[in-house]
C-alpha positions in Angstrom: 6.1 -25.5 -31.3 5.9 -23.8 -27.9 7.1 -25.7 -24.8 3.5 -26.1 -23.7 2.8 -28.1 -26.9 0.9 -25.3 -28.7 2.0 -23.4 -31.7 1.9 -19.6 -32.0 -1.3 -19.7 -34.0 -3.1 -21.7 -31.3 -1.8 -19.5 -28.5 -3.0 -16.4 -30.3 -6.5 -17.9 -31.1 -7.0 -19.2 -27.5 -5.3 -16.3 -25.7 -8.3 -15.3 -23.6 -9.2 -18.9 -22.7 -5.6 -19.6 -21.7 -5.7 -16.6 -19.4 -8.8 -17.9 -17.9 -8.0 -21.6 -17.3 -4.2 -21.9 -18.2 -2.1 -23.7 -20.7 -2.5 -27.2 -19.1 -6.3 -27.0 -19.4 -6.1 -25.8 -23.0 -3.7 -28.5 -23.8 -6.0 -31.1 -22.4 -8.8 -29.8 -24.6 -6.5 -29.9 -27.6 -5.8 -33.6 -27.0 -9.4 -34.6 -26.4 -11.6 -36.5 -28.8 -15.4 -36.2 -28.2 -18.3 -38.1 -29.7 -21.5 -36.1 -30.0 -24.5 -38.4 -30.5 -27.4 -37.2 -32.7 -27.5 -34.0 -34.7 -30.3 -32.4 -32.8 -30.9 -28.6 -32.2 -29.2 -29.1 -28.8 -26.2 -30.8 -30.4 -25.8 -27.7 -32.6 -25.3 -25.5 -29.6 -23.0 -28.0 -27.8 -20.9 -28.5 -31.0 -20.5 -24.8 -31.5 -19.2 -24.3 -28.0 -16.8 -27.3 -28.1 -15.4 -26.3 -31.4 -14.9 -22.6 -30.4 -13.2 -23.8 -27.2 -10.6 -25.7 -29.2 -11.1 -29.4 -28.5 -8.9 -31.7 -30.6 -11.6 -33.6 -32.5 -15.4 -33.6 -32.5 -17.1 -36.6 -34.1 -20.8 -36.2 -35.0 -23.0 -39.3 -35.0 -26.3 -39.3 -36.9 -27.9 -41.4 -39.7 -30.6 -39.0 -40.9 -30.9 -36.6 -43.7 -32.0 -33.0 -43.3 -35.7 -32.3 -43.5 -37.7 -29.1 -43.6 -38.4 -29.2 -39.8 -34.6 -29.4 -39.2 -34.1 -26.2 -41.1 -36.6 -24.5 -38.8 -35.1 -25.9 -35.6 -31.4 -25.8 -36.3 -29.5 -22.5 -36.9 -26.7 -24.3 -38.9 -29.0 -25.7 -41.5 -30.7 -24.1 -44.5 -32.9 -25.0 -47.4 -30.1 -26.1 -49.6 -29.2 -28.8 -47.0 -32.6 -30.6 -47.4 -32.1 -34.2 -48.4 -28.4 -34.1 -47.6 -26.7 -35.8 -44.6 -27.3 -33.9 -41.3 -23.8 -34.7 -40.1 -22.1 -33.5 -43.4 -24.2 -30.4 -43.5 -23.3 -29.5 -39.9 -19.6 -30.2 -40.4 -19.4 -27.8 -43.3 -20.7 -25.0 -41.0 -18.6 -26.0 -38.0 -15.4 -25.8 -40.1 -15.8 -22.1 -40.4 -15.9 -21.6 -36.6 -12.4 -23.0 -35.9 -10.2 -24.6 -38.6 -7.9 -25.9 -35.9 -10.4 -28.5 -34.7 -10.7 -31.8 -36.5 -14.2 -32.7 -37.5 -15.4 -36.2 -38.3 -18.6 -38.2 -38.7 -19.9 -41.6 -37.5 -22.8 -43.2 -39.5 -23.2 -46.2 -37.2 -26.7 -46.4 -35.8 -27.0 -46.3 -32.0 -28.2 -49.9 -31.9 -24.9 -50.9 -33.5 -22.5 -48.9 -31.3 -19.9 -51.0 -29.7 -17.3 -50.8 -26.9 -14.5 -50.5 -29.4 -16.1 -47.4 -31.0 -16.9 -45.8 -27.7 -13.4 -46.5 -26.3 -11.8 -44.6 -29.1 -13.1 -41.3 -27.6 -12.3 -39.5 -24.4 -15.9 -38.4 -23.8 -19.4 -39.0 -25.1 -22.3 -36.5 -25.1 -25.7 -37.8 -26.2 -28.7 -35.7 -26.8 -32.5 -36.2 -27.4 -32.4 -40.0 -27.2 -35.1 -42.4 -25.9 -34.4 -43.6 -22.4 -33.3 -47.1 -23.5 -30.8 -45.6 -26.0 -29.4 -43.3 -23.4 -28.9 -46.3 -21.0 -27.3 -48.4 -23.8 -24.8 -45.6 -24.6 -24.2 -45.1 -20.9 -23.5 -48.8 -20.3 -21.0 -48.8 -23.2 -19.3 -45.8 -21.7 -19.2 -47.5 -18.4 -17.6 -50.6 -19.8 -15.1 -48.5 -21.7 -14.5 -46.3 -18.7 -15.5 -43.2 -20.7 -17.4 -40.2 -19.1 -20.8 -39.4 -20.5 -23.3 -36.6 -20.6 -27.0 -37.2 -21.5 -29.1 -34.1 -22.2 -32.5 -33.2 -23.8 -34.8 -30.2 -24.1 -38.6 -30.3 -24.0 -40.3 -26.9 -24.5 -39.5 -24.6 -21.6 -37.5 -27.3 -19.8 -34.3 -29.3 -20.2 -32.0 -31.5 -18.2 -28.4 -32.8 -18.2 -27.3 -36.0 -16.5 -23.6 -36.6 -15.9 -21.9 -39.9 -15.4 -18.2 -39.2 -15.1 -17.7 -42.5 -13.2 -14.7 -41.8 -10.9 -13.7 -38.3 -11.6 -10.7 -36.4 -10.2 -10.5 -32.6 -10.5 -9.1 -29.5 -8.9 -10.9 -26.4 -7.6 -9.2 -23.0 -7.1 -9.5 -21.5 -3.7 -8.2 -18.3 -2.1 -6.4 -18.8 1.2 -4.9 -15.8 2.9 -5.1 -13.8 -0.3 -3.3 -16.6 -2.2 -4.8 -18.7 -4.9 -4.3 -22.4 -4.2 -5.6 -25.6 -5.9 -7.4 -28.3 -4.0 -7.6 -31.8 -5.4 -11.1 -33.4 -5.2 -12.9 -36.4 -6.6 -16.5 -37.7 -7.0 -18.0 -41.0 -8.0 -21.2 -41.0 -10.0 -23.8 -43.7 -10.8 -25.0 -45.2 -14.1 -28.1 -43.6 -15.5 -30.4 -46.5 -15.0 -29.3 -46.9 -11.4 -29.7 -43.2 -10.7 -33.2 -42.9 -12.1 -34.4 -46.1 -10.4 -33.7 -44.3 -7.1 -36.8 -42.5 -5.7 -35.7 -38.9 -5.0 -38.3 -38.5 -2.3 -36.7 -41.3 -0.3 -33.4 -39.4 -0.2 -34.8 -36.0 0.9 -36.2 -34.7 4.2 -39.9 -34.1 3.9 -39.4 -30.3 4.0 -37.0 -30.5 1.0 -39.2 -33.1 -0.8 -42.0 -30.5 -0.9 -39.7 -28.1 -2.7 -38.8 -30.4 -5.6 -39.8 -28.5 -8.8 -42.7 -29.9 -10.8 -40.3 -30.2 -13.8 -38.6 -33.1 -12.0 -41.3 -35.7 -12.3 -42.5 -34.2 -15.6 -39.0 -34.5 -17.2 -38.7 -38.1 -15.9 -42.1 -39.0 -17.3 -41.0 -37.9 -20.8 -37.6 -39.4 -20.5 -38.5 -42.8 -19.1 -41.9 -43.3 -20.6 -42.2 -40.8 -23.4 -45.4 -39.5 -21.8 -46.2 -35.8 -20.9 -49.9 -36.0 -20.0 -50.9 -35.0 -16.5 -51.8 -38.5 -15.3 -48.4 -39.9 -16.3 -46.6 -37.0 -14.5 -48.7 -37.6 -11.4 -47.8 -41.3 -11.6 -44.1 -40.5 -11.9 -44.4 -38.2 -8.9 -45.7 -41.2 -6.8 -43.0 -43.5 -8.2 -40.4 -40.9 -7.0 -42.1 -40.9 -3.5 -43.1 -37.3 -3.9 -46.4 -35.7 -3.0 -48.2 -34.6 -6.2 -50.5 -32.2 -4.2 -47.4 -30.4 -2.8 -45.4 -29.9 -6.0 -47.9 -30.2 -8.9 -50.7 -27.9 -10.0 -53.1 -28.0 -12.9 -51.7 -25.0 -14.7 -48.2 -26.5 -14.9 -49.5 -29.9 -15.9 -51.6 -28.5 -18.8 -48.8 -26.2 -20.0 -46.1 -28.9 -19.9 -48.4 -31.4 -21.7 -49.1 -29.0 -24.5 -45.6 -27.5 -24.9 -43.2 -30.3 -24.3 -42.9 -31.3 -28.0 -41.5 -28.1 -29.3 -37.8 -27.0 -29.4 -37.3 -23.5 -28.0 -34.0 -21.9 -29.0 -33.5 -19.8 -25.8 -33.8 -23.0 -23.6 -31.6 -25.0 -26.0 -28.9 -22.2 -25.8 -28.8 -22.3 -22.0 -28.9 -26.1 -21.7 -26.3 -26.5 -24.4 -24.1 -23.9 -22.8 -24.2 -25.6 -19.4 -23.5 -29.0 -20.9 -20.6 -27.9 -23.0 -19.0 -25.9 -20.3 -19.3 -28.7 -17.8 -17.8 -31.1 -20.4 -14.9 -28.7 -21.0 -14.3 -28.5 -17.2 -14.4 -32.3 -17.0 -11.9 -32.8 -19.8 -9.5 -30.3 -18.2 -10.3 -31.7 -14.8 -11.2 -28.3 -13.3 -14.2 -27.2 -11.3 -16.9 -29.3 -9.6 -19.0 -31.1 -12.2 -22.7 -31.5 -12.5 -23.4 -34.2 -9.8 -25.4 -35.7 -11.3 -28.9 -34.5 -12.5 -29.4 -30.9 -13.4 -32.8 -29.4 -14.4 -33.4 -26.2 -16.2 -36.8 -24.5 -15.8 -37.2 -21.5 -18.1 -40.5 -20.6 -16.6 -39.0 -19.9 -13.1 -35.4 -19.4 -14.3 -34.1 -22.0 -11.9 -31.6 -24.8 -12.3 -31.4 -27.2 -9.3 -29.1 -30.1 -9.2 -30.0 -33.4 -7.5 -27.5 -36.1 -6.6 -29.3 -39.4 -7.5 
């Protein structure tokens, strides 16, 4: 075993990553245990990235069996998996990506998750849940003092919400041609508290008019499971934003018609951002998402709002 706690096989496999973020960061990943909730198409992308990066253990939670639609939506699944456990099917494919990562499953329904279960992990990432379930998981994470990411994709749009609670990290700066590390910290809000805050009340009028239409649209789907134009306009008002300034009929109609499908290019980008931010958070490097990130594939933008 190397003095850094990694054997030659690990050092060889993760050589490029170690050169990028160092032995300490890779060691932190190796010692991490992450719970990934729901085996959704987005989870496929996140799981792939975490396993390739070399986290210690990835546990997949889901209680469903593979259906035909899952085969169409998820690149790890195929016809032979139909009727089998989603989690077991995914684990079989993930094993081939990195044999050094431990893979496990959790069949406990979300309604039965407990503090003792959550506290056994270093981080929780939940995808494609209903708002109440997201908040339930977030509350358990808060009680257990475990960082959490919540993320979903709807058609051309996606989001990621980070609640790392009280997070300390370092950023690398160059001072007089010398690289130095600066210690920093951030405190983030629980999901329910964050989304009960009206964004329009926090922004100057000039900036409020530039909030993307995807913001109230995503909140409408997330909080009320509604994507129709009237619901999006109502959410806009709840957020103290001017519908006439940020919404137009073309966007409203397109979002309403397309929010139910899973588009792989969007999932790939959102999953990449979530997994990279999670890796940074585990290794305590780089400034994290703070705290609500939106991806809009139509305009290729990804603003972050501190709620």
